PAROSE-272826 format. One record per residue: residue number from 0; residue in three letters; x negated, y negated, z of N, C-alpha, C, O in turn. Coordinates in steps of 0.05 Angstrom, whole numbers, plus 5000, padded with zeros to 4 digits. Each point is the difference from the previous one (the first is absolute). Layout:
N
NUM_ala_X_Y_Z_X_Y_Z_X_Y_Z_X_Y_Z
...
END
This chain:
147
0_met_6075_2676_0702_4998_4997_5029_5023_5014_5014_4996_5012_5022
1_lys_5028_4986_4967_5023_5013_5013_4997_5030_5002_5007_5011_5021
2_pro_4983_5004_4959_4996_5028_5004_4981_5007_5022_5004_5019_5015
3_leu_4974_4965_4989_4982_5005_5021_5013_4996_5028_4997_5016_5018
4_phe_5019_4963_4984_5014_4994_5025_5020_5022_5006_5002_5009_5023
5_ala_5012_5001_4957_5019_5021_5004_4986_5026_5009_5010_5014_5017
6_thr_4967_4992_4971_4984_5023_5008_4991_4998_5028_5001_5020_5015
7_ile_4989_4957_4993_4991_4996_5028_5023_5003_5020_4997_5013_5021
8_cys_5026_4976_4972_5024_5002_5018_5009_5029_5002_5006_5009_5022
9_ala_4994_5005_4956_5008_5028_5000_4981_5017_5017_5009_5017_5015
10_ala_4965_4978_4983_4981_5015_5016_5003_4993_5030_4998_5018_5016
11_ala_5007_4957_4990_5004_4993_5028_5025_5013_5012_4999_5010_5023
12_leu_5022_4991_4962_5024_5013_5009_4996_5030_5004_5010_5012_5019
13_ala_4976_5001_4962_4995_5028_5002_4983_5006_5025_5005_5020_5013
14_ala_4976_4964_4993_4983_5004_5023_5015_4995_5026_4995_5014_5020
15_ala_5024_4968_4980_5016_4994_5024_5022_5020_5005_5009_5003_5023
16_ala_5001_5010_4957_5023_5018_5002_4997_5021_5022_5018_5004_5016
17_pro_4959_5010_4986_4997_5020_5021_5001_4988_5028_5008_5014_5019
18_val_4984_4960_4984_5000_4988_5026_5029_4998_5010_5005_5003_5024
19_phe_5014_4991_4958_5027_4996_5008_5016_5026_4999_5023_5001_5010
20_ala_4966_5020_4979_5015_5025_4996_5006_5014_5026_5019_5015_5002
21_gly_4965_4980_5019_5005_5012_5026_5026_4991_5012_5009_5012_5020
22_asp_5004_4969_4968_5026_4990_5010_5023_5014_4987_5023_4992_5004
23_thr_4972_5030_4981_5022_5015_4988_5016_5013_5022_4990_5017_5014
24_pro_5036_4975_4989_5015_5011_5022_5009_5029_4996_5004_5009_4977
25_ala_4998_5006_5045_5011_5027_5000_5026_4998_5015_5002_4986_5021
26_pro_5019_5027_4970_5025_4999_5014_4998_5014_5027_4984_5018_5004
27_glu_5032_4973_5015_5001_5012_5026_5007_5030_4999_5018_5008_4985
28_gly_4967_5008_5029_5004_5028_5000_4987_5016_4978_5003_5025_5000
29_ala_4983_4962_4982_4986_5015_4978_4979_5018_5013_4986_4992_5019
30_glu_5012_5032_4970_4979_5018_5011_4990_5019_4978_5014_5007_4981
31_val_4960_5000_5023_4987_5019_4982_4991_5023_5018_4992_4996_5023
32_tyr_5008_5029_4966_4994_5023_5016_4991_5023_4983_5003_5000_4975
33_phe_4984_5020_5038_4992_5024_4986_5023_5019_4999_5012_5007_5021
34_val_4996_5002_4956_5022_5019_4997_4992_5028_5009_5016_5013_5014
35_asn_4961_4996_4978_4993_5028_5003_4977_5006_5019_4991_5022_5003
36_leu_4999_4957_5010_4977_5004_5019_5008_4988_5027_5015_4981_5002
37_ser_4974_5031_5019_5005_4989_5027_4973_5000_5015_4981_5014_4993
38_asp_5018_4970_5028_4976_4997_5016_4993_5028_5011_5017_5014_5011
39_gly_4958_4994_4986_4990_5025_5011_5003_5023_4981_4992_5023_5006
40_ala_5018_4973_4970_5004_5021_4980_4973_5012_4991_4980_4985_4998
41_thr_5020_5041_4997_4977_5013_4987_5008_5007_4972_5020_5014_4996
42_val_4964_4978_4984_5008_5003_4972_4976_5011_4985_4977_5000_5009
43_glu_5028_5008_4966_4979_5009_4982_4995_4979_4978_5019_4986_4993
44_ala_4957_5012_4997_4993_4982_4978_5008_5014_4974_4998_5024_4998
45_pro_5010_4961_4982_5006_4971_5002_5026_4995_5016_5018_5017_5001
46_val_4983_4959_5011_5022_4993_5018_5021_4984_4984_4993_4978_4990
47_thr_5031_5032_5008_5021_4985_4987_5012_4981_5021_5007_5009_5022
48_val_4995_4966_4971_5011_4979_5018_5024_4988_4986_4997_4989_4978
49_val_5027_5013_5034_5024_4988_4989_5007_4976_5017_5002_5002_5024
50_phe_5002_4975_4962_5006_4975_5013_5030_4996_5003_5014_5003_4980
51_gly_4995_4989_5043_5028_4993_5004_5003_4970_5005_4982_4988_5011
52_leu_5041_5001_4982_5005_4971_5003_5029_4996_5005_5017_5010_4986
53_arg_4989_4974_5035_5028_4992_5006_5002_4970_5001_4982_4986_5010
54_gly_5040_5003_4980_5005_4972_5002_4987_4982_4979_5003_4976_5000
55_met_4982_5036_4982_4987_4986_4978_4998_5018_4976_5006_5024_5002
56_gly_4986_4965_4975_4996_5016_4976_4971_5000_4992_4984_4984_5009
57_val_5010_5035_4973_4973_5002_4989_4999_4987_4973_5018_5005_4983
58_ala_4962_4979_5012_4995_4987_4974_4970_4999_4995_4985_4998_5019
59_pro_5007_5004_4956_4971_5000_4994_4987_4973_5008_5014_4980_5002
60_ala_4960_5022_5004_4985_4975_5006_5005_4980_4978_5002_5007_4977
61_gly_4999_4968_5031_5004_4978_4981_5029_4994_4995_5007_4981_4986
62_thr_5011_5035_5025_5029_4996_4996_5010_4982_5022_4998_5006_5024
63_asp_5013_4971_4969_5010_4980_5019_5030_5004_5003_5016_4987_4988
64_arg_4991_5032_5029_5028_5007_5005_5004_5001_5031_4986_5013_5014
65_glu_5034_4972_4995_5006_4999_5029_5004_5028_5012_5011_5018_4988
66_asn_4979_4985_5036_5003_5024_5016_4988_5025_4987_5011_5022_5002
67_thr_4967_4975_4983_4986_5023_4988_4971_4998_5007_4989_4979_5008
68_gly_4997_5043_4987_4972_5001_5003_4990_5027_4989_5015_5015_4988
69_his_4959_4990_5016_4989_5025_4991_4982_5011_5022_4991_4985_5018
70_his_5004_5041_4981_4987_5014_5022_4969_4998_4999_4988_4997_4979
71_his_5001_5005_5045_4971_5002_5004_4996_5021_5022_5016_5000_5019
72_val_4964_5017_4979_4993_5018_5021_4973_4992_5011_4980_4998_4985
73_leu_5020_4998_5041_4974_4994_5014_4990_5026_5011_5015_5015_5014
74_val_4960_4992_4980_4988_5026_5007_4976_4995_5018_4982_4985_4993
75_asp_5018_5028_5030_4976_5000_5018_4990_4972_5006_4976_4994_4997
76_arg_5042_4989_5012_4993_4973_5008_5019_4991_5022_5020_5013_5005
77_pro_4973_4965_5009_5018_4991_5022_5027_4992_4988_5003_4995_4976
78_pro_5018_5004_5042_5026_4991_4991_4999_4972_4987_4983_4984_5008
79_leu_5035_5011_4973_5001_4974_4987_5001_4978_5021_5016_5001_5019
80_gly_4967_4979_4978_4999_4977_5019_4981_5004_5023_4996_4982_5016
81_glu_4994_5043_4987_4982_5006_5023_4971_5005_4992_4984_5007_5017
82_gly_5011_4991_4957_4972_5006_4990_4982_4976_5005_5008_4981_5014
83_pro_4968_5020_4975_4981_4978_5004_5010_4973_4990_4992_4979_5011
84_asp_5026_5021_4969_5010_4975_4990_5026_4993_5014_5011_4978_4994
85_gly_5000_5039_5023_5023_4994_5016_5023_4987_4986_5010_5010_4980
86_ala_4998_4967_5030_5023_4986_4990_4996_4990_4972_5020_4996_4985
87_glu_4955_4999_5006_4995_4991_4973_5012_5019_4979_5010_4991_4980
88_glu_4988_5035_5025_5009_5019_4980_5031_5000_4997_5010_5010_4980
89_leu_5004_4979_5040_5029_4998_4998_5009_4979_4980_5023_5000_4991
90_asn_4959_4982_5002_5006_4977_4982_4984_5000_4975_4999_4980_4986
91_ser_4988_5043_5008_4984_5001_4975_5004_5026_4986_5011_5019_5011
92_ser_4981_4982_4964_5004_5024_4984_4983_5023_5011_4977_4996_5006
93_leu_5036_5027_4996_4986_5023_5010_4978_5008_4980_5005_5000_4976
94_pro_4971_5008_5034_4979_5009_4982_5008_5027_4987_5018_5013_5010
95_ala_4969_4993_4969_5004_5026_4987_4974_5016_5002_4980_4994_4986
96_asp_5019_5025_5032_4977_5017_5004_5008_5027_5012_5024_5005_5001
97_glu_4957_5011_5009_5007_5026_5009_5018_5000_5026_5012_5020_5007
98_asn_4988_4957_5007_5016_4998_5024_5027_4985_4995_5017_4999_5018
99_his_4986_4990_4958_5025_4985_4993_5008_5008_4972_4990_4990_4980
100_ile_5029_5029_5019_5008_5010_4974_5026_4987_4991_5020_5000_5014
101_his_4979_4988_4962_5022_4984_4989_5018_5017_4982_4990_5017_4985
102_phe_5035_4978_5016_5020_5013_4982_5016_4978_4986_5025_4999_5003
103_gly_4961_4984_4983_5012_4977_4986_5018_5007_4978_5014_4982_4989
104_gly_4987_5043_5003_5019_5008_4978_5028_5006_5011_5018_5007_4985
105_gly_4985_4991_5042_5026_5007_5012_5002_5029_5007_5022_5010_5005
106_gln_4955_5004_4997_5001_5029_5007_5010_5003_5029_4997_4983_5017
107_thr_5016_5041_4987_5011_5006_5026_4988_5025_5012_5010_5010_5021
108_glu_4969_5001_4967_4986_5022_5012_4972_5003_4987_4995_4989_4978
109_val_4988_5026_5035_4973_5004_4990_4989_5026_5011_5009_5010_5020
110_ser_4971_5001_4966_4986_5023_5009_4971_4991_5006_4986_4991_4982
111_leu_5007_5010_5044_4973_4990_5008_4982_5024_5005_5007_5019_5013
112_asp_4969_4979_4976_4979_5021_5004_4983_4991_5024_4978_4990_4996
113_leu_5032_5015_5028_4986_4993_5024_4981_5023_5009_5007_5023_4996
114_thr_4970_4970_5015_4982_5019_5010_5011_5014_5025_5017_4989_5014
115_pro_4973_5036_4992_5009_5013_5024_4994_4983_5025_4980_4987_5002
116_gly_5039_5014_5017_4996_4985_5025_5024_4982_5005_5020_5001_4986
117_ala_4977_4982_5035_5021_4982_5008_4999_4974_4983_4978_4990_4993
118_his_5045_5000_4999_5003_4975_4985_5024_4985_5010_5020_5011_5008
119_thr_4977_4962_4993_5023_4983_5007_5011_4989_4974_4986_4994_4981
120_leu_5041_5003_5019_5015_4988_4978_5020_4980_5010_5012_5003_5021
121_gln_4991_4975_4964_5021_4980_5005_5010_4990_4974_4985_4995_4981
122_leu_5041_5002_5016_5013_4988_4977_5004_4971_5004_5008_4991_5022
123_val_4987_4993_4957_5005_4971_5001_5014_4992_4975_4991_5008_4978
124_leu_5030_4977_5024_5013_4990_4976_4988_4973_4993_4998_4983_5018
125_gly_4994_5013_4957_4988_4975_4992_5019_4985_4981_5016_5013_4986
126_asp_4982_4961_5013_5016_4984_4982_4988_5001_4971_4982_5016_4995
127_met_5027_4967_4988_4992_5001_4972_4969_4996_4997_4989_5008_4980
128_asn_4999_4979_5041_4971_4995_4999_4984_5018_5019_4977_4994_5006
129_his_5035_5028_5003_4986_5020_5018_4997_4988_5028_4982_5010_5015
130_val_5033_4970_4993_4999_4988_5026_5022_5011_5017_5023_5002_4991
131_pro_4972_5006_5034_5021_5009_5018_5022_4979_5003_4995_4976_5000
132_his_5030_5033_5002_5023_4982_5004_4999_4987_5027_4984_5007_5017
133_asp_5034_4974_4988_5003_4987_5025_5029_5004_5010_5018_4988_4989
134_pro_4986_5029_5032_4980_5015_5015_4990_5024_4984_5013_5009_4981
135_pro_4963_5001_5025_4989_5022_4986_5018_5025_5001_5012_5006_5021
136_val_4991_5008_4957_5015_5025_4999_4979_5022_4999_4989_5006_4979
137_val_5007_5006_5045_4979_5020_5003_5011_5025_5015_5019_4997_5016
138_ser_4969_5025_4979_5007_5025_5015_4983_5001_5025_4981_4985_5003
139_glu_5026_5034_5014_4982_5007_5022_4975_5013_4987_5001_5011_4979
140_val_4977_4987_5035_4976_5014_4992_5003_5029_5009_5006_5006_5023
141_ile_4990_5013_4958_5001_5028_5007_4972_5012_4996_4984_4991_4983
142_thr_5011_5030_5032_4975_5015_4997_5007_5028_4990_5017_5013_5012
143_ile_4971_4995_4966_5004_5027_4990_4973_5014_4999_4979_4988_5000
144_thr_5022_5039_5001_4976_5016_4997_5001_5016_4975_5019_5015_4995
145_val_4961_4981_4988_4999_5015_4975_4982_5024_5004_4978_4998_5010
146_glu_5033_5026_4983_4984_5025_5002_4985_5006_4975_4985_5020_4999
END
């Protein structure tokens, strides 16, 4: 009976962890930014995106270390907290899809194969569970044009 109880407790804790992860604090003044791109830039595909970070460190997903996180790039979607799920997404794990690209290995740059045309990009730092910090560490949304 004890192993079953322990298994149930472990599963309950694992399910609850993401609910509390939105409380991961970010130090005052922490910021994430695009190193090599600016709003209005015209670029060629593939697009190299270099992530910058001040006031915090980069650590792989799953690493529980104070004042660290890992990068996410939001592509062609509303700014974080302003989408259809609004404030809910500030307290939950970011999805992994074509609009939410995760860099859980601690990567600090990527080459994106974006189609020709205008695209919006935003950087978001996520905690060990892919949840934005409190307060969120996000870049400005930039629009680039791929030729």
